[in-house]
C-alpha positions, 0 to 999 in steps of 0.5 A, a space after each residue: 500499499 502507498 499514501 497519497 495526498 490528493 487536492 481537488 477543486 470544485 468547478 465553480 460552474 459545478 458547485 452546487 451540484 457538487 454539494 448536493 451530490 456530497 451532501 447526500 452521501 452516507 458513509 457506505 456510499 463513501 466506501 463504494 465510491 472509494 473502491 479499494 482505496 482507504 481514507 486516511 482523513 479528508 478535509 474541506 474548505 467549502 468557501 474556497 471550493 476546495 478540499 485535501 484527502 490523505 488515503 492508502 492505496 494499493 496503487 495509484 490507478 485506484 485512487 484515480 479511478 476513485 477521482 474519476 467518479 467526480 471528474 465532471 465535477 472537480 479537477 484534482 491533483 494526486 501526489 505520492 507522499 511517505 510519513 517520517 518513519 518511511 522517509 527516515 528508512 530510505 534515507 538511512 538505506 541509500 546513505 548506507 
């Protein structure tokens, strides 16, 4: 599994549609929507029409498939990230 940071921006012309769709979702809907992607956290800036999430996923394709579901309402950036211990381990392994 790998960690990904997602930033999304709501398409301004679709803002109310995006809010309506999201507000009607249950936790079960979220789970079905995200597929094999496990959300670690999600944060919203409704006034700024944007948000962020950290997730754990077997592949970036799974993350992209999740955000494809919202493709007509948002644009997104998906960035692979590491936590502190993962980065330290990689650096220490490289430095010998």
